[in-house]
C-alpha positions in Angstrom: 66.6 77.4 106.6 70.3 77.2 107.3 72.7 75.2 105.0 73.9 73.1 107.9 70.3 72.1 108.7 69.6 71.3 105.0 72.7 69.1 104.6 74.3 67.2 107.4 77.3 66.3 105.4 78.4 69.9 104.8 81.5 70.9 106.7 82.4 74.5 107.7 85.6 75.6 106.0 86.7 78.9 104.6 90.0 77.5 103.4 90.4 77.2 99.6 93.8 76.2 98.1 95.1 76.2 94.5 98.4 74.4 94.6 100.5 75.9 97.3 98.4 79.1 97.4 96.0 79.3 100.3 92.9 81.6 100.1 90.1 82.6 102.4 86.7 82.1 100.9 84.6 84.8 102.4 80.9 84.1 103.0 80.2 87.5 101.2 81.4 85.8 98.0 85.0 87.1 97.6 88.4 85.4 97.9 91.3 86.8 100.0 94.9 85.8 99.4 96.7 86.7 102.6 100.2 86.1 101.2 99.6 88.6 98.4 97.3 90.9 100.5 94.9 90.5 97.5 91.1 90.6 97.4 89.3 89.1 94.5 85.7 89.7 93.5 83.8 88.7 90.5 80.7 89.9 88.4 79.7 93.0 90.3 77.2 94.0 87.5 77.1 97.5 88.7 74.0 99.4 87.3 72.1 96.4 86.2 69.0 97.9 87.9 69.2 101.0 85.7 69.9 98.9 82.6 66.7 97.1 83.2 64.8 100.3 83.9 65.9 101.6 80.4 64.0 98.5 79.0 61.0 99.3 81.2 61.8 96.4 83.6 61.7 98.1 86.9 63.7 96.9 89.8 64.5 98.7 93.1 67.4 101.1 92.1 69.7 100.0 94.9 71.9 97.3 93.4 75.1 99.4 92.9 74.9 100.8 96.4 74.3 97.4 97.9 77.1 95.8 96.0 79.6 98.6 96.8 78.6 98.3 100.5 79.5 94.6 100.4 82.8 95.3 98.8 83.4 98.1 101.3 82.9 95.7 104.2 85.3 93.2 102.7 88.0 95.9 102.2 87.5 97.1 105.8 87.8 93.5 107.1 90.9 92.4 105.1 92.6 95.8 104.3 94.0 94.5 101.0 96.9 96.2 99.2 95.3 95.1 95.9 91.8 94.4 94.5 91.0 92.5 91.5 87.5 92.8 89.9 87.2 89.8 87.6 85.1 91.2 84.8 81.5 92.1 84.3 82.0 94.7 87.0 79.7 96.9 84.9 76.5 95.5 83.5 77.0 97.2 80.2 79.3 99.7 78.3 77.4 102.8 79.6 77.1 101.6 83.2 80.1 103.7 84.3 78.4 106.9 83.1 75.1 106.0 84.9 76.7 105.8 88.4 75.2 108.1 90.9 77.6 110.8 92.3 77.5 109.1 95.7 78.3 105.6 94.3 81.2 107.2 92.2 82.5 108.7 95.4 82.2 105.4 97.3 84.1 103.6 94.6 86.8 106.2 94.6 87.1 105.8 98.3 87.5 102.0 98.0 90.2 102.5 95.3 92.1 105.0 97.5 95.6 103.9 98.8 95.5 100.5 97.1 96.2 99.0 93.7 92.9 98.3 91.8 92.7 96.1 88.8 89.7 95.9 86.5 89.6 92.8 84.4 87.4 93.1 81.3 84.4 90.8 80.8 81.8 90.0 78.2 79.5 92.7 79.6 82.2 95.4 79.9 84.9 94.7 77.2 85.6 98.4 77.2 86.0 99.4 80.8 85.3 103.0 81.9 88.4 105.0 81.7 87.4 107.7 84.2 87.0 105.6 87.3 90.6 104.9 88.3 92.6 101.6 88.5 94.4 99.6 85.9 92.7 97.7 83.1 93.6 94.3 81.6 92.1 91.2 80.0 93.9 88.9 82.4 96.7 89.1 84.9 99.1 86.5 86.4 100.2 86.8 90.1 102.2 84.3 91.9 101.9 81.8 89.1 98.0 82.0 89.2 96.0 83.4 86.3 93.1 85.8 87.1 90.6 86.2 84.3 86.9 86.6 83.7 86.0 83.4 81.8 88.0 80.3 82.6 89.9 78.7 79.7 89.5 74.8 79.6 92.9 74.6 78.0 94.6 76.6 80.7 97.7 74.7 82.0 98.3 76.8 85.1 96.2 77.5 88.3 93.3 79.8 87.4 90.8 82.0 89.2 87.7 83.2 87.2 84.2 84.3 87.4 81.6 84.6 84.6 79.5 81.5 85.3 77.9 82.7 88.6 77.9 79.3 90.2 75.2 78.1 92.7 74.8 74.8 94.4 71.6 73.1 95.4 71.9 70.7 98.4 69.2 68.6 100.0 68.9 66.9 103.3 66.4 65.8 105.8 65.2 69.3 106.5 64.7 70.3 102.9 66.8 72.0 100.3 68.7 75.3 99.8 70.1 76.9 96.7 73.1 79.2 97.4 75.8 81.0 95.6 79.1 79.1 95.8 82.8 79.0 94.9 83.6 75.8 92.9 87.1 74.4 92.9 89.1 71.3 92.2 92.3 72.6 93.7 93.6 73.7 90.3 90.9 76.1 89.2 88.4 78.2 91.1 85.2 79.9 89.8 83.9 82.6 92.0 80.2 83.4 92.7 78.8 86.6 91.4 79.1 89.5 94.0 76.5 91.7 92.3 73.3 92.1 94.2 71.1 91.4 91.1 73.4 88.8 89.5 71.7 85.4 88.9 73.3 82.0 89.3 74.0 78.9 87.2 73.7 75.5 88.9 77.2 73.9 89.0 75.6 70.7 87.5 75.3 72.6 84.3 77.4 71.4 81.3 79.4 74.7 81.4 81.1 73.5 84.5 81.6 70.0 83.1 83.7 71.6 80.3 86.1 73.0 82.9 86.2 70.3 85.5 85.2 66.9 84.1 88.6 65.8 82.8 90.3 62.6 83.8 87.8 62.0 86.6 88.5 65.4 88.2 85.0 65.8 89.4 86.1 63.5 92.2 88.1 66.4 93.5 85.5 69.1 92.9 83.8 70.9 95.9 81.3 73.6 96.2 82.3 76.1 98.8 78.7 77.2 99.5 77.9 80.6 101.0 76.1 80.6 104.3 75.0 83.6 106.3 78.2 84.0 108.2 80.4 81.0 107.1 81.2 78.9 104.1 80.3 75.2 103.8 82.4 72.8 101.8 80.2 70.2 100.0 81.4 67.5 97.6 80.3 67.9 94.0 78.6 64.5 94.1 76.2 65.7 96.9 75.1 68.8 94.9 71.9 68.3 92.9 70.6 69.9 89.6 67.7 72.4 89.9 
């Protein structure tokens, strides 16, 4: 079922703005900032499959290759000068060492001829030092803070990941539950890009701590990922699981 069939009030829009900064919300789950030639992705969770296998929970061992292929398609489309990975790029502290040679080579190819910034997350506070790129806890570009976990007290525009937002919308034809961006025009939380990353319904209290201030939920929208487009849905029309 398509999102447009599930919810007649969803409107197609890949535009997402924070203040005067205008982004493209890509249906693959990344943000692109044309003015800065900057691609932003969150929560790749590389090598989650191998982490589960070590605990004898066996998943198809293709998550890293699949996630890197999505990232490669985004880089091919937008040709960014810089890429920011907003934390939890690796599922655990040893994930960088478990990368297959082909995946390590693919990552090196994506990093070639562009700046690459790894933001540390709760899963990867100590990022692999042998995989190229810069490392930081957060970075400010053009007055916008990019970090892993959003700070409720932040007074500037902010882009973060960590919460893996998903939206559930219901209409005459049924319901769908999809990954989404969530934003109020001041802050944006990105969906997880990782193939095996789960999702948290944006009606969860974790989002209320970031957006429910001074009636700001009136300005909150889910930018829900469709197959080839992004649908903008008002928060009030999104339902809990």
